[in-house]
N, CA, C and O of each residue as an XYZ file, in Angstrom:
592
protein
N    -186.525    -53.959    -58.222
C    -186.357    -53.475    -56.864
C    -187.677    -52.957    -56.303
O    -188.007    -53.238    -55.151
N    -188.444    -52.197    -57.104
C    -189.707    -51.658    -56.634
C    -190.704    -52.771    -56.331
O    -191.456    -52.681    -55.361
N    -190.717    -53.827    -57.159
C    -191.660    -54.914    -56.915
C    -191.309    -55.672    -55.643
O    -192.205    -56.162    -54.955
N    -190.016    -55.779    -55.314
C    -189.616    -56.429    -54.068
C    -190.079    -55.609    -52.868
O    -190.540    -56.168    -51.873
N    -189.956    -54.279    -52.958
C    -190.391    -53.405    -51.866
C    -191.906    -53.485    -51.716
O    -192.415    -53.534    -50.596
N    -192.635    -53.499    -52.842
C    -194.085    -53.605    -52.788
C    -194.495    -54.932    -52.155
O    -195.382    -54.961    -51.302
N    -193.862    -56.030    -52.563
C    -194.165    -57.343    -52.000
C    -193.892    -57.371    -50.506
O    -194.674    -57.944    -49.747
N    -192.801    -56.764    -50.075
C    -192.469    -56.724    -48.650
C    -193.535    -55.951    -47.885
O    -193.958    -56.383    -46.813
N    -193.977    -54.810    -48.421
C    -195.000    -54.006    -47.743
C    -196.324    -54.754    -47.655
O    -197.004    -54.695    -46.631
N    -196.695    -55.461    -48.727
C    -197.931    -56.237    -48.712
C    -197.829    -57.350    -47.668
O    -198.776    -57.589    -46.919
N    -196.687    -58.024    -47.619
C    -196.478    -59.078    -46.634
C    -196.518    -58.510    -45.220
O    -197.154    -59.090    -44.340
N    -195.854    -57.393    -44.994
C    -195.861    -56.754    -43.680
C    -197.278    -56.366    -43.271
O    -197.663    -56.567    -42.119
N    -198.050    -55.819    -44.190
C    -199.430    -55.451    -43.906
C    -200.246    -56.686    -43.536
O    -201.008    -56.654    -42.570
N    -200.095    -57.767    -44.288
C    -200.842    -58.996    -44.014
C    -200.492    -59.572    -42.648
O    -201.371    -60.016    -41.910
N    -199.204    -59.562    -42.316
C    -198.765    -60.077    -41.017
C    -199.330    -59.215    -39.895
O    -199.863    -59.739    -38.917
N    -199.217    -57.907    -40.028
C    -199.710    -57.010    -38.983
C    -201.218    -57.140    -38.826
O    -201.722    -57.132    -37.703
N    -201.943    -57.259    -39.927
C    -203.387    -57.405    -39.864
C    -203.758    -58.711    -39.165
O    -204.701    -58.750    -38.376
N    -203.023    -59.769    -39.452
C    -203.254    -61.056    -38.786
C    -202.984    -60.933    -37.292
O    -203.743    -61.452    -36.474
N    -201.911    -60.251    -36.943
C    -201.577    -60.074    -35.528
C    -202.671    -59.312    -34.801
O    -203.038    -59.661    -33.679
N    -203.182    -58.287    -35.430
C    -204.258    -57.522    -34.808
C    -205.523    -58.353    -34.663
O    -206.249    -58.218    -33.679
N    -205.785    -59.205    -35.633
C    -206.987    -60.039    -35.573
C    -206.968    -60.927    -34.344
O    -208.016    -61.234    -33.775
N    -205.795    -61.333    -33.941
C    -205.658    -62.226    -32.803
C    -205.683    -61.468    -31.490
O    -206.132    -62.013    -30.482
N    -205.206    -60.207    -31.471
C    -204.938    -59.568    -30.193
C    -205.801    -58.377    -29.827
O    -205.749    -57.927    -28.682
N    -206.583    -57.852    -30.738
C    -207.286    -56.600    -30.471
C    -208.674    -56.844    -29.904
O    -209.365    -57.775    -30.317
N    -209.080    -56.011    -28.964
C    -210.430    -56.067    -28.440
C    -211.313    -55.082    -29.209
O    -210.834    -54.074    -29.728
N    -212.573    -55.384    -29.269
C    -213.509    -54.602    -30.068
C    -214.069    -53.401    -29.340
O    -213.960    -53.268    -28.121
N    -214.677    -52.525    -30.139
C    -215.422    -51.414    -29.580
C    -216.563    -51.963    -28.724
O    -216.916    -51.360    -27.711
N    -217.136    -53.085    -29.111
C    -218.340    -53.577    -28.439
C    -218.068    -54.777    -27.535
O    -218.088    -54.629    -26.313
N    -217.819    -55.944    -28.090
C    -217.800    -57.153    -27.274
C    -216.450    -57.865    -27.198
O    -216.388    -58.982    -26.683
N    -215.385    -57.268    -27.684
C    -214.079    -57.896    -27.588
C    -213.655    -58.635    -28.838
O    -212.512    -59.085    -28.921
N    -214.538    -58.775    -29.813
C    -214.198    -59.464    -31.050
C    -214.383    -58.523    -32.225
O    -215.465    -57.970    -32.423
N    -213.342    -58.345    -32.990
C    -213.429    -57.480    -34.162
C    -213.706    -58.311    -35.397
O    -213.085    -59.353    -35.604
N    -214.627    -57.857    -36.209
C    -214.837    -58.494    -37.504
C    -213.784    -57.960    -38.462
O    -213.045    -57.039    -38.114
N    -213.704    -58.513    -39.636
C    -212.709    -58.094    -40.612
C    -212.740    -56.608    -40.905
O    -211.695    -55.957    -40.926
N    -213.937    -56.058    -41.133
C    -214.026    -54.635    -41.474
C    -213.686    -53.751    -40.273
O    -213.050    -52.710    -40.436
N    -214.106    -54.157    -39.057
C    -213.764    -53.377    -37.863
C    -212.271    -53.420    -37.596
O    -211.658    -52.414    -37.239
N    -211.696    -54.598    -37.775
C    -210.259    -54.770    -37.574
C    -209.470    -53.918    -38.567
O    -208.509    -53.243    -38.198
N    -209.886    -53.959    -39.815
C    -209.216    -53.148    -40.839
C    -209.349    -51.671    -40.514
O    -208.398    -50.906    -40.673
N    -210.533    -51.270    -40.057
C    -210.760    -49.862    -39.713
C    -209.839    -49.438    -38.564
O    -209.227    -48.371    -38.615
N    -209.744    -50.284    -37.524
C    -208.868    -49.953    -36.402
C    -207.411    -49.899    -36.855
O    -206.698    -48.948    -36.534
N    -206.968    -50.904    -37.592
C    -205.581    -50.972    -38.065
C    -205.214    -49.731    -38.872
O    -204.102    -49.217    -38.749
N    -206.132    -49.254    -39.687
C    -205.867    -48.106    -40.560
C    -206.207    -46.768    -39.920
O    -206.023    -45.726    -40.549
N    -206.696    -46.773    -38.689
C    -207.094    -45.531    -38.029
C    -205.890    -44.657    -37.720
O    -204.911    -45.128    -37.141
N    -205.955    -43.389    -38.102
C    -204.864    -42.462    -37.785
C    -204.786    -42.192    -36.287
O    -205.803    -42.067    -35.604
N    -203.572    -42.108    -35.802
C    -203.308    -41.779    -34.399
C    -203.022    -40.291    -34.311
O    -202.147    -39.777    -35.009
N    -203.761    -39.599    -33.452
C    -203.569    -38.162    -33.303
C    -202.732    -37.816    -32.079
O    -201.972    -36.848    -32.092
N    -202.872    -38.599    -31.035
C    -202.103    -38.349    -29.822
C    -201.599    -39.683    -29.307
O    -202.308    -40.688    -29.374
N    -200.383    -39.698    -28.795
C    -199.829    -40.896    -28.179
C    -199.177    -40.499    -26.864
O    -198.505    -39.473    -26.763
N    -199.393    -41.341    -25.862
C    -198.814    -41.090    -24.543
C    -198.096    -42.355    -24.090
O    -198.687    -43.433    -24.036
N    -196.829    -42.211    -23.770
C    -196.102    -43.342    -23.193
C    -196.454    -43.397    -21.717
O    -196.317    -42.407    -20.997
N    -196.908    -44.561    -21.273
C    -197.355    -44.747    -19.901
C    -196.500    -45.795    -19.201
O    -195.955    -46.697    -19.837
N    -196.389    -45.663    -17.879
C    -195.719    -46.671    -17.058
C    -196.574    -46.945    -15.837
O    -197.302    -46.077    -15.355
N    -196.470    -48.184    -15.345
C    -197.156    -48.566    -14.110
C    -196.272    -49.567    -13.367
O    -195.389    -50.186    -13.962
N    -196.514    -49.722    -12.069
C    -195.761    -50.734    -11.311
C    -196.063    -52.139    -11.837
O    -197.126    -52.381    -12.410
N    -195.130    -53.048    -11.639
C    -195.350    -54.445    -12.007
C    -196.284    -55.107    -11.005
O    -196.177    -54.892     -9.798
N    -197.193    -55.906    -11.522
C    -198.070    -56.689    -10.661
C    -198.762    -55.857     -9.601
O    -199.346    -54.813     -9.893
N    -198.689    -56.333     -8.357
C    -199.375    -55.654     -7.265
C    -198.460    -54.720     -6.473
O    -198.869    -54.166     -5.453
N    -197.233    -54.548     -6.940
C    -196.333    -53.641     -6.213
C    -196.804    -52.204     -6.376
O    -197.577    -51.896     -7.284
N    -196.344    -51.338     -5.506
C    -196.794    -49.945     -5.556
C    -195.690    -48.988     -5.996
O    -195.887    -47.773     -5.991
N    -194.522    -49.529     -6.378
C    -193.428    -48.652     -6.778
C    -192.915    -49.026     -8.162
O    -193.064    -50.156     -8.626
N    -192.301    -48.025     -8.805
C    -191.698    -48.219    -10.121
C    -190.246    -47.794    -10.046
O    -189.942    -46.665     -9.659
N    -189.360    -48.685    -10.410
C    -187.939    -48.365    -10.491
C    -187.423    -48.946    -11.801
O    -187.272    -50.161    -11.936
N    -187.153    -48.063    -12.771
C    -186.607    -48.493    -14.058
C    -187.351    -49.662    -14.652
O    -188.551    -49.577    -14.911
N    -186.633    -50.774    -14.874
C    -187.262    -51.926    -15.519
C    -188.249    -52.675    -14.617
O    -188.959    -53.563    -15.088
N    -188.298    -52.331    -13.346
C    -189.273    -52.962    -12.455
C    -190.605    -52.232    -12.584
O    -191.163    -51.738    -11.604
N    -191.092    -52.178    -13.802
C    -192.346    -51.522    -14.134
C    -192.802    -52.071    -15.476
O    -192.102    -52.864    -16.106
N    -193.970    -51.647    -15.901
C    -194.487    -52.037    -17.211
C    -194.819    -50.756    -17.961
O    -195.291    -49.790    -17.361
N    -194.575    -50.739    -19.273
C    -194.890    -49.549    -20.054
C    -195.628    -49.912    -21.326
O    -195.559    -51.043    -21.807
N    -196.331    -48.934    -21.858
C    -197.066    -49.084    -23.098
C    -197.392    -47.707    -23.640
O    -197.035    -46.689    -23.047
N    -198.070    -47.689    -24.768
C    -198.434    -46.420    -25.401
C    -199.951    -46.378    -25.564
O    -200.549    -47.257    -26.184
N    -200.562    -45.334    -24.993
C    -201.997    -45.103    -25.165
C    -202.165    -44.160    -26.343
O    -201.634    -43.049    -26.343
N    -202.913    -44.612    -27.354
C    -203.135    -43.781    -28.536
C    -204.575    -43.288    -28.547
O    -205.493    -43.990    -28.122
N    -204.752    -42.074    -29.037
C    -206.073    -41.485    -29.198
C    -206.340    -41.336    -30.685
O    -205.535    -40.758    -31.416
N    -207.480    -41.862    -31.128
C    -207.856    -41.822    -32.535
C    -208.735    -40.613    -32.818
O    -209.140    -39.902    -31.898
N    -209.023    -40.387    -34.070
C    -209.826    -39.244    -34.477
C    -211.223    -39.235    -33.884
O    -211.808    -38.169    -33.693
N    -211.771    -40.423    -33.588
C    -213.110    -40.496    -33.013
C    -213.097    -40.373    -31.495
O    -214.138    -40.485    -30.847
N    -211.905    -40.139    -30.925
C    -211.773    -39.959    -29.481
C    -211.526    -41.241    -28.701
O    -211.229    -41.181    -27.508
N    -211.642    -42.409    -29.351
C    -211.383    -43.655    -28.632
C    -209.900    -43.775    -28.306
O    -209.037    -43.273    -29.028
N    -209.633    -44.457    -27.192
C    -208.254    -44.631    -26.737
C    -207.949    -46.110    -26.628
O    -208.766    -46.903    -26.161
N    -206.743    -46.464    -27.074
C    -206.297    -47.846    -27.101
C    -204.899    -47.922    -26.492
O    -204.083    -47.020    -26.684
N    -204.629    -48.998    -25.761
C    -203.306    -49.227    -25.196
C    -202.589    -50.258    -26.050
O    -203.087    -51.364    -26.258
N    -201.419    -49.887    -26.541
C    -200.577    -50.793    -27.314
C    -199.377    -51.098    -26.437
O    -198.598    -50.206    -26.101
N    -199.231    -52.373    -26.064
C    -198.140    -52.724    -25.159
C    -197.646    -54.131    -25.445
O    -198.286    -54.896    -26.167
N    -196.504    -54.459    -24.871
C    -195.807    -55.692    -25.189
C    -195.451    -56.432    -23.922
O    -195.118    -55.824    -22.905
N    -195.523    -57.748    -23.987
C    -195.123    -58.567    -22.854
C    -194.983    -60.015    -23.250
O    -195.537    -60.446    -24.261
N    -194.254    -60.758    -22.468
C    -194.046    -62.176    -22.740
C    -195.370    -62.914    -22.635
O    -196.051    -62.841    -21.612
N    -195.730    -63.624    -23.695
C    -196.981    -64.391    -23.769
C    -198.235    -63.521    -23.732
O    -199.287    -63.990    -23.297
N    -198.151    -62.272    -24.174
C    -199.333    -61.417    -24.218
C    -200.268    -61.801    -25.361
O    -201.489    -61.765    -25.211
N    -199.695    -62.166    -26.490
C    -200.510    -62.499    -27.648
C    -200.170    -63.868    -28.178
O    -199.264    -64.532    -27.674
N    -200.893    -64.291    -29.192
C    -200.648    -65.592    -29.795
C    -199.613    -65.470    -30.901
O    -198.594    -66.160    -30.878
N    -199.866    -64.598    -31.869
C    -198.947    -64.421    -32.988
C    -197.931    -63.326    -32.750
O    -196.884    -63.289    -33.396
N    -198.235    -62.440    -31.828
C    -197.355    -61.315    -31.541
C    -197.402    -61.015    -30.057
O    -198.420    -61.226    -29.398
N    -196.307    -60.530    -29.550
C    -196.244    -60.150    -28.137
C    -196.629    -58.689    -27.930
O    -196.722    -58.233    -26.790
N    -196.857    -57.945    -29.022
C    -197.385    -56.574    -28.934
C    -198.874    -56.650    -29.198
O    -199.304    -57.137    -30.244
N    -199.665    -56.166    -28.244
C    -201.113    -56.293    -28.330
C    -201.791    -54.931    -28.194
O    -201.197    -53.964    -27.716
N    -203.044    -54.884    -28.627
C    -203.845    -53.665    -28.548
C    -205.083    -53.975    -27.718
O    -205.796    -54.940    -27.992
N    -205.335    -53.161    -26.710
C    -206.519    -53.331    -25.871
C    -207.182    -51.978    -25.654
O    -206.542    -50.935    -25.788
N    -208.454    -52.002    -25.323
C    -209.139    -50.747    -25.014
C    -208.480    -50.116    -23.803
O    -208.087    -50.817    -22.871
N    -208.356    -48.812    -23.811
C    -207.668    -48.112    -22.721
C    -208.631    -47.567    -21.677
O    -208.202    -46.887    -20.744
N    -209.909    -47.847    -21.810
C    -210.908    -47.310    -20.881
C    -210.694    -47.769    -19.446
O    -210.963    -47.022    -18.505
N    -210.215    -48.989    -19.278
C    -210.148    -49.552    -17.934
C    -208.754    -49.471    -17.308
O    -208.457    -50.209    -16.370
N    -207.908    -48.591    -17.813
C    -206.589    -48.444    -17.209
C    -206.739    -47.892    -15.796
O    -207.495    -46.948    -15.565
N    -206.020    -48.481    -14.866
C    -206.082    -48.026    -13.491
C    -205.333    -46.722    -13.280
O    -204.619    -46.241    -14.160
N    -205.512    -46.169    -12.106
C    -204.871    -44.900    -11.770
C    -203.369    -45.051    -11.542
O    -202.662    -44.055    -11.387
N    -202.879    -46.292    -11.520
C    -201.450    -46.506    -11.312
C    -200.636    -46.287    -12.587
O    -199.406    -46.284    -12.524
N    -201.281    -46.103    -13.742
C    -200.581    -45.779    -14.984
C    -200.255    -44.285    -14.969
O    -201.138    -43.460    -14.736
N    -199.007    -43.940    -15.213
C    -198.554    -42.541    -15.221
C    -198.016    -42.172    -16.599
O    -197.301    -42.953    -17.226
N    -198.365    -40.978    -17.064
C    -197.866    -40.493    -18.354
C    -196.407    -40.094    -18.196
O    -196.048    -39.325    -17.305
N    -195.566    -40.639    -19.090
C    -194.136    -40.356    -19.076
C    -193.766    -39.382    -20.200
O    -192.895    -38.527    -20.037
N    -194.444    -39.529    -21.343
C    -194.140    -38.693    -22.509
C    -195.396    -38.602    -23.365
O    -196.156    -39.564    -23.471
N    -195.608    -37.442    -23.975
C    -196.748    -37.232    -24.862
C    -196.246    -36.812    -26.238
O    -195.288    -36.048    -26.357
N    -196.901    -37.318    -27.268
C    -196.543    -36.948    -28.632
C    -197.779    -36.633    -29.449
O    -198.808    -37.291    -29.299
N    -197.687    -35.629    -30.314
C    -198.771    -35.263    -31.213
C    -198.432    -35.814    -32.592
O    -197.547    -35.292    -33.270
N    -199.131    -36.862    -33.007
C    -198.833    -37.515    -34.277
C    -199.670    -36.973    -35.431
O    -199.406    -37.310    -36.585
N    -200.661    -36.151    -35.149
C    -201.452    -35.436    -36.156
C    -201.973    -36.343    -37.263
O    -202.136    -35.898    -38.400
N    -202.238    -37.616    -36.947
C    -202.775    -38.533    -37.949
C    -201.761    -39.062    -38.938
O    -202.139    -39.712    -39.912
N    -200.482    -38.802    -38.719
C    -199.448    -39.245    -39.654
C    -199.115    -40.730    -39.526
O    -198.563    -41.316    -40.457
N    -199.437    -41.340    -38.400
C    -199.188    -42.770    -38.168
C    -200.511    -43.439    -37.844
O    -201.446    -42.789    -37.377
N    -200.587    -44.742    -38.091
C    -201.797    -45.508    -37.807
C    -201.554    -46.467    -36.645
O    -200.418    -46.668    -36.215
N    -202.634    -47.053    -36.147
C    -202.516    -48.072    -35.105
C    -201.611    -49.192    -35.598
O    -200.780    -49.698    -34.844
N    -201.766    -49.577    -36.849
C    -200.921    -50.624    -37.432
C    -199.451    -50.266    -37.416
O    -198.605    -51.134    -37.200
N    -199.134    -49.002    -37.642
C    -197.737    -48.561    -37.577
C    -197.185    -48.754    -36.165
O    -196.046    -49.186    -35.993
N    -197.992    -48.434    -35.162
C    -197.546    -48.588    -33.773
C    -197.323    -50.060    -33.426
O    -196.333    -50.407    -32.781
N    -198.254    -50.930    -33.861
C    -198.108    -52.366    -33.590
C    -196.856    -52.909    -34.265
O    -196.079    -53.639    -33.651
N    -196.665    -52.551    -35.521
C    -195.483    -53.037    -36.246
C    -194.198    -52.548    -35.589
O    -193.230    -53.301    -35.486
N    -194.181    -51.302    -35.146
C    -193.002    -50.743    -34.491
C    -192.750    -51.417    -33.144
O    -191.600    -51.585    -32.740
N    -193.825    -51.807    -32.445
C    -193.680    -52.521    -31.178
C    -192.981    -53.851    -31.357
O    -192.231    -54.288    -30.483
N    -193.223    -54.498    -32.487
C    -192.564    -55.758    -32.809
C    -193.317    -56.973    -32.319
O    -194.076    -56.901    -31.352
N    -193.104    -58.090    -32.990
C    -193.848    -59.302    -32.662
C    -193.165    -60.183    -31.627
O    -193.835    -60.968    -30.956
N    -191.865    -60.075    -31.482
C    -191.133    -60.922    -30.542
C    -190.827    -60.192    -29.247
O    -190.728    -58.965    -29.214
N    -190.680    -60.970    -28.179
C    -190.366    -60.415    -26.864
C    -189.039    -60.985    -26.387
O    -188.781    -62.183    -26.508
N    -188.206    -60.112    -25.847
C    -186.958    -60.524    -25.208
C    -186.815    -59.685    -23.943
O    -186.851    -58.456    -24.002
N    -186.655    -60.343    -22.811
C    -186.620    -59.657    -21.521
C    -185.601    -58.522    -21.483
O    -185.887    -57.462    -20.927
N    -184.418    -58.724    -22.064
C    -183.375    -57.702    -22.004
C    -183.377    -56.752    -23.188
O    -183.189    -55.548    -23.009
N    -183.584    -57.262    -24.391
C    -183.329    -56.457    -25.576
C    -184.562    -56.031    -26.371
O    -184.449    -55.191    -27.265
N    -185.724    -56.583    -26.071
C    -186.932    -56.187    -26.798
C    -188.151    -56.389    -25.903
O    -189.025    -57.210    -26.181
N    -188.180    -55.613    -24.819
C    -189.255    -55.720    -23.836
C    -190.253    -54.572    -24.007
O    -190.189    -53.825    -24.984
N    -191.158    -54.440    -23.065
C    -192.190    -53.398    -23.155
C    -191.598    -51.993    -23.192
O    -192.127    -51.115    -23.874
N    -190.504    -51.775    -22.465
C    -189.896    -50.444    -22.413
C    -189.282    -50.062    -23.757
O    -189.502    -48.958    -24.256
N    -188.508    -50.982    -24.341
C    -187.897    -50.691    -25.646
C    -188.981    -50.492    -26.708
O    -188.872    -49.606    -27.556
N    -190.024    -51.320    -26.654
C    -191.105    -51.210    -27.639
C    -191.822    -49.868    -27.525
O    -192.085    -49.221    -28.539
N    -192.142    -49.441    -26.301
C    -192.867    -48.173    -26.141
C    -192.001    -46.975    -26.517
O    -192.515    -45.978    -27.025
N    -190.710    -47.059    -26.278
C    -189.794    -45.986    -26.701
C    -189.753    -45.902    -28.214
O    -189.812    -44.811    -28.781
N    -189.649    -47.075    -28.886
C    -189.648    -47.091    -30.357
C    -190.936    -46.512    -30.914
O    -190.915    -45.736    -31.869
N    -192.063    -46.892    -30.313
C    -193.341    -46.393    -30.801
C    -193.417    -44.870    -30.716
O    -193.907    -44.225    -31.643
N    -192.945    -44.301    -29.635
C    -193.005    -42.852    -29.466
C    -192.015    -42.123    -30.378
O    -192.246    -40.972    -30.749
N    -190.924    -42.783    -30.737
C    -189.891    -42.141    -31.557
C    -190.060    -42.361    -33.060
O    -189.242    -41.872    -33.839
N    -191.083    -43.071    -33.481
C    -191.227    -43.359    -34.919
C    -191.588    -42.130    -35.726
O    -191.741    -42.215    -36.945
């Protein structure tokens, strides 16, 4: 039983690492090397904020007529947006991008202090790789990430 659990965790780690390799932007030029990717994936999250913004160019948010994601702050002060959408990524629909260029239309909905207990990889895995408009969209993913 223990070896099956270990194998599952190793497989989950490999899948999540592969997903991040495809979807994450770098500190510098948008491409992460293996060591940078591993460092980001394993980076502890100290603060997480669930954010919402209007869809597209609209100026209002009403329930599902909005987009949501989670902005995480790492120990080095860098901020990353983890969010989900249809066709956002290649291997996964939950992606990680630098949060520096978020517009003023993003509003904080909920804040959580994770004190380094979870990693960026934990947030990506919790967001999930598949997208479903009704049952596994950006809103459900961001709620799961904040409640983990």
